[in-house]
DOVODREN-173012 format. One line per field, with one value per residue: z, y negated, x negated of N, C-alpha, C, O in turn. Coordinates in Angstrom, 2 decimals. Example, Ala and Ser with C-alpha at 12.3 -4.5 7.8 and 13.67 -1.06 7.14 Angstrom:
BEGIN
n_up <- (7.80 | 7.08)
n_north <- (5.69 | 2.25)
n_east <- (-13.19 | -12.85)
ca_up <- (7.80 | 7.14)
ca_north <- (4.50 | 1.06)
ca_east <- (-12.30 | -13.67)
c_up <- (7.80 | 7.87)
c_north <- (3.30 | -0.03)
c_east <- (-13.20 | -12.90)
o_up <- (8.46 | 8.04)
o_north <- (3.32 | -1.14)
o_east <- (-14.24 | -13.41)
This chain:
BEGIN
n_up <- (13.30 | 10.78 | 9.16 | 7.39 | 6.22 | 5.37 | 2.76 | -0.70 | -3.59 | -6.90 | -9.99 | -13.54 | -14.86 | -13.05 | -10.93 | -7.47 | -5.50 | -2.95 | -0.34 | 1.62 | 3.61 | 6.67 | 7.98 | 10.24 | 11.02 | 13.24 | 14.50 | 13.55 | 12.96 | 10.86 | 8.03 | 5.74 | 2.82 | 1.24 | -1.77 | -4.01 | -6.10 | -8.80 | -8.76 | -9.63 | -12.36 | -12.93 | -14.15)
n_north <- (11.19 | 9.43 | 9.09 | 7.14 | 6.93 | 4.90 | 4.10 | 3.44 | 1.62 | 1.26 | -0.27 | 0.59 | -1.58 | -2.48 | -4.00 | -4.29 | -3.28 | -2.30 | -1.79 | 0.24 | 0.53 | 1.20 | 2.83 | 3.45 | 5.08 | 5.27 | 7.57 | 6.79 | 4.18 | 1.34 | 0.34 | -1.95 | -2.55 | -5.28 | -6.87 | -9.20 | -11.49 | -10.74 | -8.05 | -6.06 | -6.02 | -4.58 | -1.53)
n_east <- (5.64 | 3.89 | 0.81 | -1.52 | -4.78 | -7.50 | -6.56 | -6.56 | -5.69 | -6.20 | -5.77 | -5.82 | -6.98 | -8.80 | -7.90 | -7.55 | -5.10 | -4.71 | -7.08 | -8.89 | -6.86 | -5.20 | -2.42 | 0.26 | 3.19 | 5.82 | 8.29 | 11.59 | 10.99 | 11.21 | 9.56 | 8.06 | 6.22 | 5.00 | 4.14 | 2.43 | 4.37 | 4.11 | 3.67 | 5.42 | 5.12 | 2.89 | 1.45)
ca_up <- (12.92 | 9.51 | 9.22 | 6.20 | 6.61 | 4.31 | 1.49 | -1.73 | -4.86 | -7.93 | -11.30 | -14.65 | -15.22 | -11.98 | -9.86 | -6.23 | -4.78 | -1.56 | -0.15 | 2.99 | 4.49 | 7.60 | 8.39 | 11.08 | 11.18 | 14.30 | 14.22 | 13.69 | 12.63 | 9.49 | 7.60 | 4.34 | 2.31 | 0.22 | -2.51 | -4.71 | -6.96 | -10.09 | -8.53 | -10.41 | -13.76 | -13.07 | -14.49)
ca_north <- (10.12 | 9.54 | 8.27 | 7.01 | 6.38 | 4.47 | 4.16 | 2.50 | 1.69 | 0.46 | -0.09 | 0.85 | -2.81 | -2.79 | -4.76 | -3.54 | -3.67 | -1.93 | -1.36 | 0.66 | 0.24 | 2.22 | 2.61 | 4.48 | 4.87 | 6.08 | 8.07 | 5.80 | 2.85 | 0.89 | -0.42 | -2.38 | -3.10 | -6.25 | -7.40 | -10.46 | -11.52 | -10.08 | -6.63 | -5.20 | -6.00 | -3.67 | -0.14)
ca_east <- (4.74 | 3.17 | -0.40 | -2.35 | -6.07 | -8.41 | -5.83 | -6.97 | -4.96 | -6.84 | -5.16 | -6.74 | -7.69 | -9.74 | -7.25 | -7.40 | -3.89 | -4.99 | -8.46 | -9.21 | -5.74 | -4.75 | -1.04 | 0.85 | 4.63 | 6.41 | 9.64 | 12.65 | 10.49 | 11.42 | 8.38 | 8.09 | 4.97 | 5.38 | 3.01 | 2.67 | 5.54 | 3.90 | 3.32 | 6.31 | 4.71 | 1.74 | 1.86)
c_up <- (11.57 | 9.59 | 7.87 | 6.64 | 5.39 | 2.90 | 0.55 | -2.97 | -5.83 | -9.27 | -12.37 | -15.04 | -14.13 | -10.82 | -8.64 | -5.47 | -3.29 | -1.46 | 1.33 | 4.01 | 5.38 | 8.07 | 9.27 | 11.32 | 12.24 | 13.89 | 14.50 | 13.34 | 11.16 | 9.11 | 6.12 | 3.98 | 1.13 | -0.44 | -3.17 | -5.70 | -8.28 | -9.95 | -9.36 | -11.87 | -13.99 | -13.35 | -13.29)
c_north <- (10.46 | 8.60 | 8.31 | 6.37 | 6.09 | 4.59 | 3.07 | 2.71 | 0.72 | 0.77 | 0.10 | -0.38 | -3.27 | -3.57 | -3.86 | -4.05 | -3.39 | -1.48 | -1.05 | 0.39 | 1.45 | 1.86 | 3.76 | 4.12 | 5.81 | 6.51 | 6.98 | 4.39 | 2.54 | -0.02 | -0.74 | -2.94 | -3.98 | -6.80 | -8.71 | -10.35 | -10.79 | -8.60 | -5.69 | -5.07 | -5.08 | -2.26 | 0.77)
c_east <- (4.10 | 1.97 | -1.12 | -3.66 | -6.92 | -7.79 | -6.32 | -6.11 | -5.63 | -6.19 | -6.23 | -7.55 | -8.66 | -9.15 | -7.05 | -6.17 | -4.03 | -6.44 | -8.70 | -8.12 | -5.42 | -3.35 | -0.58 | 2.31 | 5.16 | 7.82 | 10.67 | 12.24 | 10.75 | 10.26 | 8.48 | 6.73 | 5.32 | 4.12 | 3.35 | 3.85 | 5.34 | 3.57 | 4.17 | 5.87 | 3.50 | 2.22 | 1.79)
o_up <- (11.28 | 10.02 | 7.29 | 7.35 | 4.49 | 1.98 | 0.95 | -3.36 | -5.60 | -9.65 | -12.14 | -15.50 | -14.26 | -9.81 | -8.75 | -4.88 | -2.46 | -2.39 | 2.17 | 5.15 | 4.90 | 8.50 | 9.07 | 11.75 | 12.15 | 13.04 | 15.54 | 13.41 | 10.30 | 9.78 | 5.33 | 4.74 | 0.14 | 0.23 | -2.94 | -6.08 | -8.83 | -10.94 | -9.77 | -12.54 | -15.14 | -12.86 | -13.41)
o_north <- (11.62 | 7.45 | 9.38 | 5.37 | 6.93 | 5.11 | 1.91 | 3.85 | -0.49 | 1.93 | -0.18 | -0.26 | -4.33 | -3.79 | -2.79 | -5.13 | -4.15 | -0.87 | -1.94 | 0.05 | 2.58 | 0.73 | 4.91 | 3.02 | 7.02 | 5.88 | 6.33 | 3.47 | 3.40 | -1.01 | 0.10 | -3.72 | -3.50 | -7.14 | -9.28 | -9.25 | -10.25 | -7.96 | -4.63 | -4.11 | -4.84 | -1.84 | 1.96)
o_east <- (3.81 | 2.10 | -1.31 | -3.65 | -7.05 | -8.42 | -6.47 | -5.84 | -5.62 | -6.06 | -7.41 | -8.69 | -9.28 | -9.83 | -6.46 | -6.21 | -3.54 | -6.97 | -8.71 | -8.42 | -5.37 | -3.10 | -0.99 | 2.63 | 4.97 | 8.45 | 10.63 | 13.06 | 10.54 | 9.99 | 8.93 | 6.15 | 5.86 | 3.15 | 4.41 | 4.25 | 6.31 | 3.22 | 3.70 | 6.23 | 3.13 | 3.27 | 2.11)
């Protein structure tokens, strides 16, 4: 198992992509995190 607790991602311009996210992945589980269409254009 992999666990992330209270994860935050803020870009230099102040945009908060993630704020206080908790995730838990069990063995053999496939998980995908999808963002907005313009997420690829961020540094």
